[in-house]
PDBQT receptor file of N, H, CA, C and O in Angstrom, charges set to zero:
ATOM      1  N   MET A   1       0.819  -1.171  -0.023  1.00  0.00    +0.000 N 
ATOM      2  CA  MET A   1       0.007   0.006  -0.025  1.00  0.00    +0.000 C 
ATOM      3  C   MET A   1       0.866   1.244   0.006  1.00  0.00    +0.000 C 
ATOM      4  O   MET A   1       1.934   1.268   0.617  1.00  0.00    +0.000 OA
ATOM      5  N   GLY A   2       0.379   2.278  -0.666  1.00  0.00    +0.000 N 
ATOM      6  H   GLY A   2      -0.489   2.259  -1.162  1.00  0.00    +0.000 HD
ATOM      7  CA  GLY A   2       1.085   3.538  -0.723  1.00  0.00    +0.000 C 
ATOM      8  C   GLY A   2       0.905   4.346   0.558  1.00  0.00    +0.000 C 
ATOM      9  O   GLY A   2      -0.060   4.171   1.300  1.00  0.00    +0.000 OA
ATOM     10  N   LYS A   3       1.839   5.211   0.783  1.00  0.00    +0.000 N 
ATOM     11  H   LYS A   3       2.624   5.353   0.180  1.00  0.00    +0.000 HD
ATOM     12  CA  LYS A   3       1.781   6.115   1.956  1.00  0.00    +0.000 C 
ATOM     13  C   LYS A   3       0.663   7.084   1.768  1.00  0.00    +0.000 C 
ATOM     14  O   LYS A   3       0.534   7.696   0.708  1.00  0.00    +0.000 OA
ATOM     15  N   LYS A   4      -0.157   7.235   2.791  1.00  0.00    +0.000 N 
ATOM     16  H   LYS A   4      -0.052   6.737   3.652  1.00  0.00    +0.000 HD
ATOM     17  CA  LYS A   4      -1.255   8.212   2.746  1.00  0.00    +0.000 C 
ATOM     18  C   LYS A   4      -0.657   9.620   2.890  1.00  0.00    +0.000 C 
ATOM     19  O   LYS A   4       0.135   9.872   3.798  1.00  0.00    +0.000 OA
ATOM     20  N   GLU A   5      -1.039  10.520   1.999  1.00  0.00    +0.000 N 
ATOM     21  H   GLU A   5      -1.683  10.314   1.262  1.00  0.00    +0.000 HD
ATOM     22  CA  GLU A   5      -0.542  11.882   2.073  1.00  0.00    +0.000 C 
ATOM     23  C   GLU A   5      -1.152  12.605   3.259  1.00  0.00    +0.000 C 
ATOM     24  O   GLU A   5      -2.373  12.606   3.416  1.00  0.00    +0.000 OA
ATOM     25  N   THR A   6      -0.341  13.212   4.085  1.00  0.00    +0.000 N 
ATOM     26  H   THR A   6       0.651  13.211   3.957  1.00  0.00    +0.000 HD
ATOM     27  CA  THR A   6      -0.842  13.937   5.238  1.00  0.00    +0.000 C 
ATOM     28  C   THR A   6      -1.164  15.351   4.809  1.00  0.00    +0.000 C 
ATOM     29  O   THR A   6      -0.765  15.800   3.735  1.00  0.00    +0.000 OA
ATOM     30  N   GLN A   7      -1.882  16.034   5.653  1.00  0.00    +0.000 N 
ATOM     31  H   GLN A   7      -2.207  15.669   6.526  1.00  0.00    +0.000 HD
ATOM     32  CA  GLN A   7      -2.249  17.435   5.374  1.00  0.00    +0.000 C 
ATOM     33  C   GLN A   7      -1.018  18.296   5.283  1.00  0.00    +0.000 C 
ATOM     34  O   GLN A   7      -0.963  19.204   4.454  1.00  0.00    +0.000 OA
ATOM     35  N   ASP A   8      -0.030  18.039   6.111  1.00  0.00    +0.000 N 
ATOM     36  H   ASP A   8      -0.074  17.301   6.785  1.00  0.00    +0.000 HD
ATOM     37  CA  ASP A   8       1.230  18.801   6.036  1.00  0.00    +0.000 C 
ATOM     38  C   ASP A   8       1.941  18.548   4.718  1.00  0.00    +0.000 C 
ATOM     39  O   ASP A   8       2.487  19.469   4.113  1.00  0.00    +0.000 OA
ATOM     40  N   ASP A   9       1.933  17.290   4.273  1.00  0.00    +0.000 N 
ATOM     41  H   ASP A   9       1.489  16.541   4.765  1.00  0.00    +0.000 HD
ATOM     42  CA  ASP A   9       2.581  16.974   3.018  1.00  0.00    +0.000 C 
ATOM     43  C   ASP A   9       1.884  17.702   1.842  1.00  0.00    +0.000 C 
ATOM     44  O   ASP A   9       2.531  18.229   0.936  1.00  0.00    +0.000 OA
ATOM     45  N   ARG A  10       0.568  17.706   1.898  1.00  0.00    +0.000 N 
ATOM     46  H   ARG A  10       0.042  17.278   2.633  1.00  0.00    +0.000 HD
ATOM     47  CA  ARG A  10      -0.178  18.360   0.834  1.00  0.00    +0.000 C 
ATOM     48  C   ARG A  10       0.071  19.840   0.822  1.00  0.00    +0.000 C 
ATOM     49  O   ARG A  10       0.208  20.449  -0.239  1.00  0.00    +0.000 OA
ATOM     50  N   ARG A  11       0.129  20.427   2.008  1.00  0.00    +0.000 N 
ATOM     51  H   ARG A  11       0.018  19.932   2.870  1.00  0.00    +0.000 HD
ATOM     52  CA  ARG A  11       0.354  21.893   2.093  1.00  0.00    +0.000 C 
ATOM     53  C   ARG A  11       1.792  22.185   1.604  1.00  0.00    +0.000 C 
ATOM     54  O   ARG A  11       2.002  23.163   0.886  1.00  0.00    +0.000 OA
ATOM     55  N   ALA A  12       2.758  21.369   1.975  1.00  0.00    +0.000 N 
ATOM     56  H   ALA A  12       2.587  20.575   2.558  1.00  0.00    +0.000 HD
ATOM     57  CA  ALA A  12       4.147  21.610   1.521  1.00  0.00    +0.000 C 
ATOM     58  C   ALA A  12       4.222  21.475  -0.012  1.00  0.00    +0.000 C 
ATOM     59  O   ALA A  12       4.907  22.260  -0.667  1.00  0.00    +0.000 OA
ATOM     60  N   ARG A  13       3.525  20.489  -0.579  1.00  0.00    +0.000 N 
ATOM     61  H   ARG A  13       2.969  19.851  -0.047  1.00  0.00    +0.000 HD
ATOM     62  CA  ARG A  13       3.508  20.305  -2.031  1.00  0.00    +0.000 C 
ATOM     63  C   ARG A  13       2.842  21.502  -2.722  1.00  0.00    +0.000 C 
ATOM     64  O   ARG A  13       3.330  21.955  -3.758  1.00  0.00    +0.000 OA
ATOM     65  N   GLU A  14       1.737  22.023  -2.170  1.00  0.00    +0.000 N 
ATOM     66  H   GLU A  14       1.341  21.656  -1.329  1.00  0.00    +0.000 HD
ATOM     67  CA  GLU A  14       1.050  23.162  -2.713  1.00  0.00    +0.000 C 
ATOM     68  C   GLU A  14       1.918  24.437  -2.607  1.00  0.00    +0.000 C 
ATOM     69  O   GLU A  14       1.959  25.246  -3.534  1.00  0.00    +0.000 OA
ATOM     70  N   ARG A  15       2.605  24.598  -1.470  1.00  0.00    +0.000 N 
ATOM     71  H   ARG A  15       2.571  23.941  -0.717  1.00  0.00    +0.000 HD
ATOM     72  CA  ARG A  15       3.497  25.731  -1.341  1.00  0.00    +0.000 C 
ATOM     73  C   ARG A  15       4.627  25.706  -2.383  1.00  0.00    +0.000 C 
ATOM     74  O   ARG A  15       4.970  26.726  -2.981  1.00  0.00    +0.000 OA
ATOM     75  N   ALA A  16       5.190  24.514  -2.576  1.00  0.00    +0.000 N 
ATOM     76  H   ALA A  16       4.911  23.685  -2.090  1.00  0.00    +0.000 HD
ATOM     77  CA  ALA A  16       6.244  24.370  -3.556  1.00  0.00    +0.000 C 
ATOM     78  C   ALA A  16       5.698  24.716  -4.950  1.00  0.00    +0.000 C 
ATOM     79  O   ALA A  16       6.366  25.422  -5.705  1.00  0.00    +0.000 OA
ATOM     80  N   GLU A  17       4.530  24.246  -5.296  1.00  0.00    +0.000 N 
ATOM     81  H   GLU A  17       3.988  23.673  -4.682  1.00  0.00    +0.000 HD
ATOM     82  CA  GLU A  17       3.902  24.511  -6.574  1.00  0.00    +0.000 C 
ATOM     83  C   GLU A  17       3.677  26.036  -6.741  1.00  0.00    +0.000 C 
ATOM     84  O   GLU A  17       4.013  26.598  -7.783  1.00  0.00    +0.000 OA
ATOM     85  N   ILE A  18       3.130  26.674  -5.751  1.00  0.00    +0.000 N 
ATOM     86  H   ILE A  18       2.857  26.217  -4.904  1.00  0.00    +0.000 HD
ATOM     87  CA  ILE A  18       2.938  28.117  -5.783  1.00  0.00    +0.000 C 
ATOM     88  C   ILE A  18       4.244  28.893  -5.978  1.00  0.00    +0.000 C 
ATOM     89  O   ILE A  18       4.323  29.822  -6.782  1.00  0.00    +0.000 OA
ATOM     90  N   THR A  19       5.265  28.484  -5.217  1.00  0.00    +0.000 N 
ATOM     91  H   THR A  19       5.201  27.729  -4.564  1.00  0.00    +0.000 HD
ATOM     92  CA  THR A  19       6.564  29.123  -5.319  1.00  0.00    +0.000 C 
ATOM     93  C   THR A  19       7.094  28.972  -6.737  1.00  0.00    +0.000 C 
ATOM     94  O   THR A  19       7.640  29.927  -7.291  1.00  0.00    +0.000 OA
ATOM     95  N   ALA A  20       6.947  27.796  -7.338  1.00  0.00    +0.000 N 
ATOM     96  H   ALA A  20       6.504  27.020  -6.889  1.00  0.00    +0.000 HD
ATOM     97  CA  ALA A  20       7.443  27.601  -8.721  1.00  0.00    +0.000 C 
ATOM     98  C   ALA A  20       6.645  28.455  -9.688  1.00  0.00    +0.000 C 
ATOM     99  O   ALA A  20       7.212  29.013 -10.628  1.00  0.00    +0.000 OA
ATOM    100  N   ARG A  21       5.360  28.566  -9.481  1.00  0.00    +0.000 N 
ATOM    101  H   ARG A  21       4.899  28.112  -8.718  1.00  0.00    +0.000 HD
ATOM    102  CA  ARG A  21       4.544  29.393 -10.404  1.00  0.00    +0.000 C 
ATOM    103  C   ARG A  21       4.892  30.885 -10.296  1.00  0.00    +0.000 C 
ATOM    104  O   ARG A  21       4.904  31.612 -11.290  1.00  0.00    +0.000 OA
ATOM    105  N   ILE A  22       5.169  31.308  -9.081  1.00  0.00    +0.000 N 
ATOM    106  H   ILE A  22       5.160  30.717  -8.274  1.00  0.00    +0.000 HD
ATOM    107  CA  ILE A  22       5.564  32.718  -8.865  1.00  0.00    +0.000 C 
ATOM    108  C   ILE A  22       6.894  32.980  -9.529  1.00  0.00    +0.000 C 
ATOM    109  O   ILE A  22       7.061  34.013 -10.177  1.00  0.00    +0.000 OA
ATOM    110  N   ALA A  23       7.844  32.076  -9.389  1.00  0.00    +0.000 N 
ATOM    111  H   ALA A  23       7.708  31.237  -8.863  1.00  0.00    +0.000 HD
ATOM    112  CA  ALA A  23       9.149  32.219 -10.014  1.00  0.00    +0.000 C 
ATOM    113  C   ALA A  23       8.995  32.329 -11.527  1.00  0.00    +0.000 C 
ATOM    114  O   ALA A  23       9.608  33.183 -12.168  1.00  0.00    +0.000 OA
ATOM    115  N   GLN A  24       8.157  31.443 -12.088  1.00  0.00    +0.000 N 
ATOM    116  H   GLN A  24       7.659  30.750 -11.568  1.00  0.00    +0.000 HD
ATOM    117  CA  GLN A  24       7.941  31.482 -13.562  1.00  0.00    +0.000 C 
ATOM    118  C   GLN A  24       7.297  32.789 -13.963  1.00  0.00    +0.000 C 
ATOM    119  O   GLN A  24       7.695  33.373 -14.971  1.00  0.00    +0.000 OA
ATOM    120  N   PHE A  25       6.308  33.280 -13.210  1.00  0.00    +0.000 N 
ATOM    121  H   PHE A  25       5.985  32.805 -12.391  1.00  0.00    +0.000 HD
ATOM    122  CA  PHE A  25       5.647  34.550 -13.509  1.00  0.00    +0.000 C 
ATOM    123  C   PHE A  25       6.671  35.717 -13.452  1.00  0.00    +0.000 C 
ATOM    124  O   PHE A  25       6.691  36.563 -14.346  1.00  0.00    +0.000 OA
ATOM    125  N   ARG A  26       7.502  35.755 -12.419  1.00  0.00    +0.000 N 
ATOM    126  H   ARG A  26       7.486  35.068 -11.692  1.00  0.00    +0.000 HD
ATOM    127  CA  ARG A  26       8.474  36.819 -12.342  1.00  0.00    +0.000 C 
ATOM    128  C   ARG A  26       9.496  36.775 -13.493  1.00  0.00    +0.000 C 
ATOM    129  O   ARG A  26       9.918  37.809 -14.011  1.00  0.00    +0.000 OA
ATOM    130  N   SER A  27       9.866  35.591 -13.862  1.00  0.00    +0.000 N 
ATOM    131  H   SER A  27       9.523  34.751 -13.442  1.00  0.00    +0.000 HD
ATOM    132  CA  SER A  27      10.775  35.424 -14.990  1.00  0.00    +0.000 C 
ATOM    133  C   SER A  27      10.163  35.978 -16.275  1.00  0.00    +0.000 C 
ATOM    134  O   SER A  27      10.826  36.666 -17.052  1.00  0.00    +0.000 OA
ATOM    135  N   THR A  28       8.894  35.667 -16.479  1.00  0.00    +0.000 N 
ATOM    136  H   THR A  28       8.356  35.109 -15.848  1.00  0.00    +0.000 HD
ATOM    137  CA  THR A  28       8.172  36.127 -17.677  1.00  0.00    +0.000 C 
ATOM    138  C   THR A  28       8.045  37.650 -17.641  1.00  0.00    +0.000 C 
ATOM    139  O   THR A  28       8.234  38.310 -18.662  1.00  0.00    +0.000 OA
ATOM    140  N   GLN A  29       7.727  38.209 -16.476  1.00  0.00    +0.000 N 
ATOM    141  H   GLN A  29       7.574  37.673 -15.646  1.00  0.00    +0.000 HD
ATOM    142  CA  GLN A  29       7.599  39.669 -16.362  1.00  0.00    +0.000 C 
ATOM    143  C   GLN A  29       8.911  40.384 -16.593  1.00  0.00    +0.000 C 
ATOM    144  O   GLN A  29       8.937  41.461 -17.189  1.00  0.00    +0.000 OA
ATOM    145  N   GLU A  30      10.005  39.793 -16.125  1.00  0.00    +0.000 N 
ATOM    146  H   GLU A  30       9.984  38.918 -15.641  1.00  0.00    +0.000 HD
ATOM    147  CA  GLU A  30      11.324  40.357 -16.347  1.00  0.00    +0.000 C 
ATOM    148  C   GLU A  30      11.687  40.333 -17.826  1.00  0.00    +0.000 C 
ATOM    149  O   GLU A  30      12.265  41.286 -18.349  1.00  0.00    +0.000 OA
ATOM    150  N   ARG A  31      11.341  39.233 -18.497  1.00  0.00    +0.000 N 
ATOM    151  H   ARG A  31      10.871  38.459 -18.072  1.00  0.00    +0.000 HD
ATOM    152  CA  ARG A  31      11.632  39.158 -19.942  1.00  0.00    +0.000 C 
ATOM    153  C   ARG A  31      10.815  40.214 -20.696  1.00  0.00    +0.000 C 
ATOM    154  O   ARG A  31      11.330  40.870 -21.601  1.00  0.00    +0.000 OA
ATOM    155  N   PHE A  32       9.538  40.376 -20.320  1.00  0.00    +0.000 N 
ATOM    156  H   PHE A  32       9.119  39.843 -19.584  1.00  0.00    +0.000 HD
ATOM    157  CA  PHE A  32       8.726  41.399 -20.962  1.00  0.00    +0.000 C 
ATOM    158  C   PHE A  32       9.331  42.785 -20.747  1.00  0.00    +0.000 C 
ATOM    159  O   PHE A  32       9.371  43.601 -21.668  1.00  0.00    +0.000 OA
ATOM    160  N   ALA A  33       9.799  43.047 -19.523  1.00  0.00    +0.000 N 
ATOM    161  H   ALA A  33       9.766  42.384 -18.775  1.00  0.00    +0.000 HD
ATOM    162  CA  ALA A  33      10.409  44.377 -19.246  1.00  0.00    +0.000 C 
ATOM    163  C   ALA A  33      11.672  44.581 -20.085  1.00  0.00    +0.000 C 
ATOM    164  O   ALA A  33      11.895  45.679 -20.596  1.00  0.00    +0.000 OA
ATOM    165  N   ARG A  34      12.492  43.557 -20.236  1.00  0.00    +0.000 N 
ATOM    166  H   ARG A  34      12.311  42.665 -19.822  1.00  0.00    +0.000 HD
ATOM    167  CA  ARG A  34      13.691  43.676 -21.053  1.00  0.00    +0.000 C 
ATOM    168  C   ARG A  34      13.293  43.956 -22.515  1.00  0.00    +0.000 C 
ATOM    169  O   ARG A  34      13.899  44.809 -23.163  1.00  0.00    +0.000 OA
ATOM    170  N   GLU A  35      12.291  43.251 -23.029  1.00  0.00    +0.000 N 
ATOM    171  H   GLU A  35      11.799  42.558 -22.502  1.00  0.00    +0.000 HD
ATOM    172  CA  GLU A  35      11.853  43.419 -24.397  1.00  0.00    +0.000 C 
ATOM    173  C   GLU A  35      11.275  44.814 -24.616  1.00  0.00    +0.000 C 
ATOM    174  O   GLU A  35      11.506  45.428 -25.658  1.00  0.00    +0.000 OA
ATOM    175  N   ARG A  36      10.520  45.315 -23.628  1.00  0.00    +0.000 N 
ATOM    176  H   ARG A  36      10.333  44.816 -22.782  1.00  0.00    +0.000 HD
ATOM    177  CA  ARG A  36       9.967  46.672 -23.783  1.00  0.00    +0.000 C 
ATOM    178  C   ARG A  36      11.116  47.693 -23.806  1.00  0.00    +0.000 C 
ATOM    179  O   ARG A  36      11.128  48.610 -24.627  1.00  0.00    +0.000 OA
ATOM    180  N   GLU A  37      12.061  47.520 -22.908  1.00  0.00    +0.000 N 
ATOM    181  H   GLU A  37      12.052  46.775 -22.241  1.00  0.00    +0.000 HD
ATOM    182  CA  GLU A  37      13.203  48.434 -22.855  1.00  0.00    +0.000 C 
ATOM    183  C   GLU A  37      13.994  48.418 -24.134  1.00  0.00    +0.000 C 
ATOM    184  O   GLU A  37      14.399  49.469 -24.630  1.00  0.00    +0.000 OA
ATOM    185  N   GLU A  38      14.222  47.231 -24.681  1.00  0.00    +0.000 N 
ATOM    186  H   GLU A  38      13.893  46.376 -24.278  1.00  0.00    +0.000 HD
ATOM    187  CA  GLU A  38      14.940  47.145 -25.972  1.00  0.00    +0.000 C 
ATOM    188  C   GLU A  38      14.184  47.799 -27.086  1.00  0.00    +0.000 C 
ATOM    189  O   GLU A  38      14.782  48.510 -27.893  1.00  0.00    +0.000 OA
ATOM    190  N   TYR A  39      12.886  47.588 -27.166  1.00  0.00    +0.000 N 
ATOM    191  H   TYR A  39      12.401  47.010 -26.511  1.00  0.00    +0.000 HD
ATOM    192  CA  TYR A  39      12.048  48.239 -28.181  1.00  0.00    +0.000 C 
ATOM    193  C   TYR A  39      12.086  49.727 -28.054  1.00  0.00    +0.000 C 
ATOM    194  O   TYR A  39      12.234  50.436 -29.049  1.00  0.00    +0.000 OA
ATOM    195  N   ALA A  40      11.952  50.229 -26.813  1.00  0.00    +0.000 N 
ATOM    196  H   ALA A  40      11.831  49.653 -26.004  1.00  0.00    +0.000 HD
ATOM    197  CA  ALA A  40      11.928  51.648 -26.600  1.00  0.00    +0.000 C 
ATOM    198  C   ALA A  40      13.303  52.256 -26.959  1.00  0.00    +0.000 C 
ATOM    199  O   ALA A  40      13.354  53.345 -27.530  1.00  0.00    +0.000 OA
ATOM    200  N   SER A  41      14.367  51.598 -26.648  1.00  0.00    +0.000 N 
ATOM    201  H   SER A  41      14.326  50.713 -26.184  1.00  0.00    +0.000 HD
ATOM    202  CA  SER A  41      15.671  52.068 -26.996  1.00  0.00    +0.000 C 
ATOM    203  C   SER A  41      15.844  52.139 -28.512  1.00  0.00    +0.000 C 
ATOM    204  O   SER A  41      16.379  53.120 -29.027  1.00  0.00    +0.000 OA
ATOM    205  N   GLN A  42      15.409  51.135 -29.210  1.00  0.00    +0.000 N 
ATOM    206  H   GLN A  42      14.974  50.337 -28.791  1.00  0.00    +0.000 HD
ATOM    207  CA  GLN A  42      15.490  51.135 -30.648  1.00  0.00    +0.000 C 
ATOM    208  C   GLN A  42      14.645  52.270 -31.260  1.00  0.00    +0.000 C 
ATOM    209  O   GLN A  42      15.095  52.957 -32.177  1.00  0.00    +0.000 OA
ATOM    210  N   ALA A  43      13.459  52.450 -30.760  1.00  0.00    +0.000 N 
ATOM    211  H   ALA A  43      13.094  51.891 -30.015  1.00  0.00    +0.000 HD
ATOM    212  CA  ALA A  43      12.553  53.503 -31.239  1.00  0.00    +0.000 C 
ATOM    213  C   ALA A  43      13.199  54.851 -30.977  1.00  0.00    +0.000 C 
ATOM    214  O   ALA A  43      13.177  55.725 -31.843  1.00  0.00    +0.000 OA
ATOM    215  N   TRP A  44      13.775  55.034 -29.790  1.00  0.00    +0.000 N 
ATOM    216  H   TRP A  44      13.793  54.324 -29.086  1.00  0.00    +0.000 HD
ATOM    217  CA  TRP A  44      14.409  56.306 -29.468  1.00  0.00    +0.000 C 
ATOM    218  C   TRP A  44      15.589  56.613 -30.395  1.00  0.00    +0.000 C 
ATOM    219  O   TRP A  44      15.756  57.736 -30.870  1.00  0.00    +0.000 OA
ATOM    220  N   ARG A  45      16.409  55.568 -30.637  1.00  0.00    +0.000 N 
ATOM    221  H   ARG A  45      16.273  54.655 -30.251  1.00  0.00    +0.000 HD
ATOM    222  CA  ARG A  45      17.505  55.742 -31.570  1.00  0.00    +0.000 C 
ATOM    223  C   ARG A  45      17.037  56.145 -32.964  1.00  0.00    +0.000 C 
ATOM    224  O   ARG A  45      17.595  57.054 -33.578  1.00  0.00    +0.000 OA
ATOM    225  N   LYS A  46      16.025  55.471 -33.450  1.00  0.00    +0.000 N 
ATOM    226  H   LYS A  46      15.572  54.733 -32.951  1.00  0.00    +0.000 HD
ATOM    227  CA  LYS A  46      15.472  55.773 -34.763  1.00  0.00    +0.000 C 
ATOM    228  C   LYS A  46      14.899  57.178 -34.808  1.00  0.00    +0.000 C 
ATOM    229  O   LYS A  46      15.055  57.875 -35.811  1.00  0.00    +0.000 OA
ATOM    230  N   ALA A  47      14.236  57.606 -33.734  1.00  0.00    +0.000 N 
ATOM    231  H   ALA A  47      14.109  57.040 -32.919  1.00  0.00    +0.000 HD
ATOM    232  CA  ALA A  47      13.678  58.954 -33.650  1.00  0.00    +0.000 C 
ATOM    233  C   ALA A  47      14.783  59.982 -33.686  1.00  0.00    +0.000 C 
ATOM    234  O   ALA A  47      14.635  61.031 -34.313  1.00  0.00    +0.000 OA
ATOM    235  N   GLN A  48      15.897  59.697 -33.018  1.00  0.00    +0.000 N 
ATOM    236  H   GLN A  48      16.018  58.845 -32.509  1.00  0.00    +0.000 HD
ATOM    237  CA  GLN A  48      16.997  60.628 -33.001  1.00  0.00    +0.000 C 
ATOM    238  C   GLN A  48      17.625  60.775 -34.368  1.00  0.00    +0.000 C 
ATOM    239  O   GLN A  48      18.101  61.845 -34.749  1.00  0.00    +0.000 OA
ATOM    240  N   LEU A  49      17.613  59.640 -35.117  1.00  0.00    +0.000 N 
ATOM    241  H   LEU A  49      17.227  58.772 -34.807  1.00  0.00    +0.000 HD
ATOM    242  CA  LEU A  49      18.174  59.689 -36.481  1.00  0.00    +0.000 C 
ATOM    243  C   LEU A  49      17.196  60.139 -37.498  1.00  0.00    +0.000 C 
ATOM    244  O   LEU A  49      17.547  60.250 -38.672  1.00  0.00    +0.000 OA
ATOM    245  N   GLY A  50      15.947  60.413 -37.099  1.00  0.00    +0.000 N 
ATOM    246  H   GLY A  50      15.663  60.322 -36.145  1.00  0.00    +0.000 HD
ATOM    247  CA  GLY A  50      14.939  60.900 -38.016  1.00  0.00    +0.000 C 
ATOM    248  C   GLY A  50      14.269  59.829 -38.836  1.00  0.00    +0.000 C 
ATOM    249  O   GLY A  50      13.613  60.132 -39.833  1.00  0.00    +0.000 OA
ATOM    250  N   GLU A  51      14.422  58.555 -38.428  1.00  0.00    +0.000 N 
ATOM    251  H   GLU A  51      14.954  58.310 -37.617  1.00  0.00    +0.000 HD
ATOM    252  CA  GLU A  51      13.799  57.473 -39.180  1.00  0.00    +0.000 C 
ATOM    253  C   GLU A  51      12.384  57.247 -38.577  1.00  0.00    +0.000 C 
ATOM    254  O   GLU A  51      12.079  57.634 -37.449  1.00  0.00    +0.000 OA
ATOM    255  N   ALA A  52      11.577  56.616 -39.384  1.00  0.00    +0.000 N 
ATOM    256  H   ALA A  52      11.824  56.302 -40.301  1.00  0.00    +0.000 HD
ATOM    257  CA  ALA A  52      10.248  56.273 -38.946  1.00  0.00    +0.000 C 
ATOM    258  C   ALA A  52      10.291  55.089 -38.019  1.00  0.00    +0.000 C 
ATOM    259  O   ALA A  52      10.939  54.085 -38.316  1.00  0.00    +0.000 OA
ATOM    260  N   ALA A  53       9.597  55.196 -36.877  1.00  0.00    +0.000 N 
ATOM    261  H   ALA A  53       9.071  56.011 -36.636  1.00  0.00    +0.000 HD
ATOM    262  CA  ALA A  53       9.508  54.041 -35.960  1.00  0.00    +0.000 C 
ATOM    263  C   ALA A  53       8.553  53.017 -36.482  1.00  0.00    +0.000 C 
ATOM    264  O   ALA A  53       7.552  53.339 -37.121  1.00  0.00    +0.000 OA
ATOM    265  N   GLU A  54       8.874  51.769 -36.203  1.00  0.00    +0.000 N 
ATOM    266  H   GLU A  54       9.688  51.508 -35.683  1.00  0.00    +0.000 HD
ATOM    267  CA  GLU A  54       8.007  50.669 -36.682  1.00  0.00    +0.000 C 
ATOM    268  C   GLU A  54       6.974  50.314 -35.642  1.00  0.00    +0.000 C 
ATOM    269  O   GLU A  54       6.160  49.418 -35.862  1.00  0.00    +0.000 OA
TER     270      GLU A  54
């Protein structure tokens, strides 16, 4: 027979899952921020050179 999962085990597993989801969310948000910054920098450079922004 398998070991019965205790309430503490379930809570620990859920906390670990939530922690992993938060880490993934933060990673995604940081990537979006880098991409926005890169796009803005490129647009600013183009504007300074008098080129049309895309």
